[in-house]
KOLBADO-867907 format. One record per residue (C-alpha): x negated, y, z; chain. Coordinates in Angstrom, 2 decimals, padded with zeros to 5 digits. Each point is the difference from the previous one (the first is absolute). Layout:
N
r u:X; v:Y; w:Z; vexfi:A
...
//
This chain:
126
r u:058.99; v:-137.08; w:132.39; vexfi:A
r u:003.30; v:-001.86; w:-000.86; vexfi:A
r u:001.86; v:000.05; w:-003.57; vexfi:A
r u:003.41; v:-000.83; w:-000.49; vexfi:A
r u:000.73; v:-004.04; w:-001.47; vexfi:A
r u:000.16; v:001.02; w:-003.29; vexfi:A
r u:-003.12; v:001.95; w:000.03; vexfi:A
r u:-002.37; v:-002.26; w:001.44; vexfi:A
r u:-000.38; v:-002.05; w:-003.21; vexfi:A
r u:-001.06; v:002.84; w:-002.59; vexfi:A
r u:-002.39; v:001.56; w:002.71; vexfi:A
r u:-001.59; v:-003.11; w:000.18; vexfi:A
r u:-000.48; v:-000.24; w:-003.87; vexfi:A
r u:-001.63; v:003.50; w:-000.01; vexfi:A
r u:003.58; v:001.39; w:-001.52; vexfi:A
r u:000.40; v:002.19; w:002.74; vexfi:A
r u:-002.33; v:002.63; w:001.29; vexfi:A
r u:001.40; v:002.65; w:001.89; vexfi:A
r u:002.68; v:000.54; w:002.23; vexfi:A
r u:001.89; v:002.75; w:001.37; vexfi:A
r u:001.12; v:-000.34; w:004.11; vexfi:A
r u:001.84; v:002.75; w:001.65; vexfi:A
r u:-001.25; v:000.21; w:003.92; vexfi:A
r u:-000.93; v:002.11; w:002.93; vexfi:A
r u:-003.64; v:000.00; w:-000.42; vexfi:A
r u:-002.10; v:-003.27; w:-002.18; vexfi:A
r u:000.54; v:-002.88; w:001.15; vexfi:A
r u:-003.86; v:-001.63; w:-002.49; vexfi:A
r u:-003.12; v:001.31; w:000.03; vexfi:A
r u:-002.10; v:000.24; w:-003.18; vexfi:A
r u:-002.00; v:-002.25; w:-000.12; vexfi:A
r u:002.10; v:-002.95; w:002.46; vexfi:A
r u:000.53; v:-003.30; w:-001.22; vexfi:A
r u:004.30; v:-001.12; w:000.51; vexfi:A
r u:000.57; v:-003.64; w:-000.51; vexfi:A
r u:002.57; v:-001.15; w:-003.23; vexfi:A
r u:000.04; v:-003.26; w:-000.55; vexfi:A
r u:-003.05; v:-002.70; w:-001.56; vexfi:A
r u:-001.72; v:004.17; w:001.16; vexfi:A
r u:-000.25; v:003.49; w:000.56; vexfi:A
r u:000.71; v:003.68; w:-000.85; vexfi:A
r u:-002.78; v:002.44; w:-000.19; vexfi:A
r u:001.07; v:003.64; w:000.57; vexfi:A
r u:-002.07; v:002.29; w:-002.54; vexfi:A
r u:001.64; v:002.70; w:001.01; vexfi:A
r u:002.44; v:001.58; w:001.75; vexfi:A
r u:001.96; v:003.78; w:-000.29; vexfi:A
r u:003.13; v:001.63; w:000.62; vexfi:A
r u:002.06; v:001.09; w:-002.36; vexfi:A
r u:003.56; v:001.62; w:000.01; vexfi:A
r u:002.75; v:-001.36; w:-001.04; vexfi:A
r u:000.45; v:001.81; w:-003.76; vexfi:A
r u:-002.75; v:-001.48; w:-000.54; vexfi:A
r u:001.54; v:-003.43; w:-000.39; vexfi:A
r u:000.73; v:-000.08; w:-003.66; vexfi:A
r u:001.26; v:-003.00; w:-001.86; vexfi:A
r u:-003.46; v:-001.44; w:-001.23; vexfi:A
r u:-001.52; v:000.12; w:003.72; vexfi:A
r u:003.40; v:-002.44; w:000.97; vexfi:A
r u:-000.70; v:-002.07; w:-002.67; vexfi:A
r u:-003.59; v:000.13; w:000.82; vexfi:A
r u:000.73; v:-001.16; w:003.02; vexfi:A
r u:001.84; v:-003.31; w:-000.92; vexfi:A
r u:004.16; v:002.29; w:000.03; vexfi:A
r u:002.44; v:000.07; w:-002.58; vexfi:A
r u:000.29; v:004.04; w:000.83; vexfi:A
r u:-000.47; v:002.97; w:002.74; vexfi:A
r u:003.47; v:-001.54; w:001.48; vexfi:A
r u:-000.83; v:-002.93; w:-000.02; vexfi:A
r u:-003.80; v:000.73; w:001.59; vexfi:A
r u:001.63; v:002.34; w:002.92; vexfi:A
r u:002.85; v:-002.86; w:001.34; vexfi:A
r u:-003.55; v:-001.92; w:000.86; vexfi:A
r u:-002.54; v:002.99; w:000.71; vexfi:A
r u:002.25; v:001.85; w:002.57; vexfi:A
r u:001.08; v:-002.31; w:002.84; vexfi:A
r u:-000.71; v:001.12; w:003.22; vexfi:A
r u:-000.66; v:004.05; w:001.45; vexfi:A
r u:-003.14; v:000.96; w:-002.04; vexfi:A
r u:000.35; v:003.02; w:-002.45; vexfi:A
r u:-003.22; v:000.35; w:-001.13; vexfi:A
r u:-000.97; v:-001.96; w:-003.13; vexfi:A
r u:-003.11; v:-001.88; w:-001.31; vexfi:A
r u:-001.14; v:-001.22; w:-003.00; vexfi:A
r u:-002.16; v:-003.05; w:000.72; vexfi:A
r u:-002.70; v:-001.79; w:-002.31; vexfi:A
r u:-001.63; v:-003.40; w:000.25; vexfi:A
r u:-001.47; v:-002.68; w:-001.25; vexfi:A
r u:001.20; v:-003.70; w:000.12; vexfi:A
r u:-003.02; v:-002.56; w:001.08; vexfi:A
r u:000.55; v:-003.65; w:-000.31; vexfi:A
r u:-001.48; v:-001.91; w:002.65; vexfi:A
r u:-002.97; v:-002.26; w:-000.99; vexfi:A
r u:001.89; v:-003.32; w:000.58; vexfi:A
r u:002.61; v:001.06; w:-002.01; vexfi:A
r u:-002.24; v:000.81; w:-002.98; vexfi:A
r u:-001.93; v:-003.19; w:000.90; vexfi:A
r u:003.12; v:-002.07; w:-000.11; vexfi:A
r u:001.34; v:001.59; w:-002.81; vexfi:A
r u:-002.94; v:-000.97; w:-002.59; vexfi:A
r u:000.01; v:-003.83; w:001.22; vexfi:A
r u:001.50; v:-001.69; w:-001.74; vexfi:A
r u:001.49; v:-003.59; w:001.63; vexfi:A
r u:000.99; v:-002.88; w:-002.55; vexfi:A
r u:003.32; v:-001.13; w:-000.24; vexfi:A
r u:001.59; v:-003.47; w:000.12; vexfi:A
r u:001.93; v:-001.35; w:-002.39; vexfi:A
r u:003.87; v:000.81; w:000.16; vexfi:A
r u:001.35; v:-002.84; w:002.02; vexfi:A
r u:-003.90; v:-001.37; w:001.85; vexfi:A
r u:-000.53; v:000.04; w:003.43; vexfi:A
r u:-001.16; v:002.72; w:001.60; vexfi:A
r u:-003.96; v:-001.09; w:001.80; vexfi:A
r u:001.14; v:000.09; w:003.12; vexfi:A
r u:003.01; v:-002.31; w:-000.15; vexfi:A
r u:-002.37; v:-002.54; w:-002.25; vexfi:A
r u:-002.28; v:-000.14; w:003.07; vexfi:A
r u:002.67; v:-000.71; w:002.62; vexfi:A
r u:001.31; v:-002.34; w:-002.38; vexfi:A
r u:-003.33; v:-002.02; w:-000.09; vexfi:A
r u:-000.16; v:000.11; w:003.41; vexfi:A
r u:003.12; v:-001.60; w:001.10; vexfi:A
r u:-000.44; v:-002.67; w:-002.80; vexfi:A
r u:-003.57; v:-000.93; w:001.40; vexfi:A
r u:001.44; v:-000.19; w:003.92; vexfi:A
r u:002.32; v:-002.50; w:-001.23; vexfi:A
//
């Protein structure tokens, strides 16, 4: 499941948890996992809706300014069926671990550890 560039970060932060798609047939399935960033989207439900069910509130929940903005992105291709897809974003275990680690910061202007090791090796070789 792909998202327009401006929606990716809000999806990964959990601010957007649904998407409206206009397809000929569903391209995702409930329980399916779809890679995004450091994690994945898990589809929790998919249901067919009508165009009149796309309200300004639903458009905002999907990350758009309004219905017209949503339809410009959702309607591409020959699809005529409207689907409301609910999902959850799950960060990968490695990304969660990486974010939880705090590495010591070097003082401003001090050399990086690798650079100082290379410098020591060059000096000792002289």
